[in-house]
C-alpha positions in Angstrom: 120.4 90.4 89.0 122.2 88.6 91.9 121.4 90.0 95.3 125.1 90.7 96.1 125.4 92.9 93.0 122.1 94.7 93.8 123.4 95.3 97.4 126.6 96.8 96.0 124.5 99.2 93.9 122.6 100.2 97.1 126.0 100.9 98.8 127.1 103.0 95.8 123.8 104.9 96.0 124.5 105.8 99.6 128.1 106.7 98.8 126.8 109.1 96.2 125.0 111.2 98.8 127.0 114.3 99.6 129.2 113.9 102.6 127.5 116.7 104.5 124.3 114.6 104.6 126.0 111.1 104.8 127.9 111.9 107.9 124.7 112.8 109.7 123.1 109.4 109.0 123.5 107.5 112.3 122.2 104.2 113.5 120.6 103.2 110.2 120.9 99.8 108.5 120.1 99.3 104.8 118.5 96.0 103.9 117.5 94.6 100.5 114.3 92.6 100.3 112.5 91.2 97.2 109.1 92.9 97.8 107.3 94.9 100.5 105.9 92.7 103.2 102.1 92.3 103.7 102.5 94.4 106.9 104.3 97.2 105.1 101.7 97.1 102.3 98.8 97.4 104.8 100.6 100.2 106.8 101.2 102.2 103.7 97.6 101.5 102.3 98.8 100.1 99.1 96.3 98.7 96.6 97.0 95.3 95.0 98.5 97.0 91.9 100.8 99.3 93.8 104.2 98.7 95.3 107.1 100.5 96.9 110.7 100.9 95.9 111.9 101.5 99.4 110.7 102.1 102.9 112.1 103.9 106.0 111.2 102.7 109.5 112.6 104.4 112.6 112.8 107.6 114.5 113.8 110.5 112.3 116.7 112.7 113.3 114.3 115.6 113.7 112.4 113.8 116.4 115.4 112.4 118.4 116.1 114.1 121.7 119.1 114.3 123.9 118.4 110.9 125.4 118.3 109.1 122.0 120.7 106.2 122.1 120.9 106.0 125.8 120.5 102.3 126.5 119.8 99.7 123.9 118.6 101.4 120.7 117.7 99.4 117.6 118.8 100.9 114.3 116.4 102.6 111.9 115.8 100.5 108.8 115.9 101.5 105.2 114.5 98.7 103.0 115.2 98.7 99.3 113.0 96.4 97.3 114.8 94.7 94.5 112.0 93.3 92.4 110.0 96.5 91.9 113.1 98.4 91.1 114.2 95.8 88.5 110.7 95.8 87.0 110.5 99.6 86.8 114.0 99.7 85.1 113.0 96.8 82.8 116.3 95.2 83.5 118.4 98.1 82.3 121.5 98.4 84.5 121.8 102.2 84.2 118.2 102.6 85.1 118.5 100.2 88.0 121.4 102.3 89.3 119.5 105.5 88.9 116.4 104.2 90.6 118.4 102.8 93.5 120.2 106.2 93.9 116.9 108.1 93.8 115.3 105.6 96.2 118.2 105.8 98.7 117.9 109.7 98.6 114.2 109.4 99.1 114.5 107.2 102.2 117.3 109.2 103.7 115.1 112.3 103.4 112.5 110.4 105.6 115.4 109.7 108.0 116.0 113.4 108.2 112.3 113.9 109.1 110.7 114.9 105.8 107.2 113.5 105.2 106.1 112.0 101.9 104.8 115.3 100.5 108.0 117.2 101.4 110.2 114.5 99.9 108.2 114.5 96.6 108.3 118.3 96.4 112.1 118.3 96.9 112.5 115.5 94.3 110.6 117.7 91.7 112.9 120.6 92.4 116.0 118.4 92.2 114.8 116.9 88.8 114.5 120.5 87.4 118.2 121.2 88.3 
């Protein structure tokens, strides 16, 4: 899939998040990369046969104080990894869209301050609905 088309699906995934959450997302940039970098892989403790679909880097909303944003403040970053998503979806467009939407939700949850265990628990509950 062309990068521009994939990026459009990421934007659609973000647009699908309910407005009450979306409007609270501040100072965040979404980027698409092919694969997690070696640095991210080391930081996350990934084995050679493991990968990520997305990754959040930044200061979660739950940890930002009153002085957040005073002065120069770089944006938080949500990376969405194209190759692992396409591989998991086996090239099926509907699956790619669904995985991107789930991955965007997952990384936004980290932006709101949820750790990996909390995010996964909420994902299980959401899947049952």
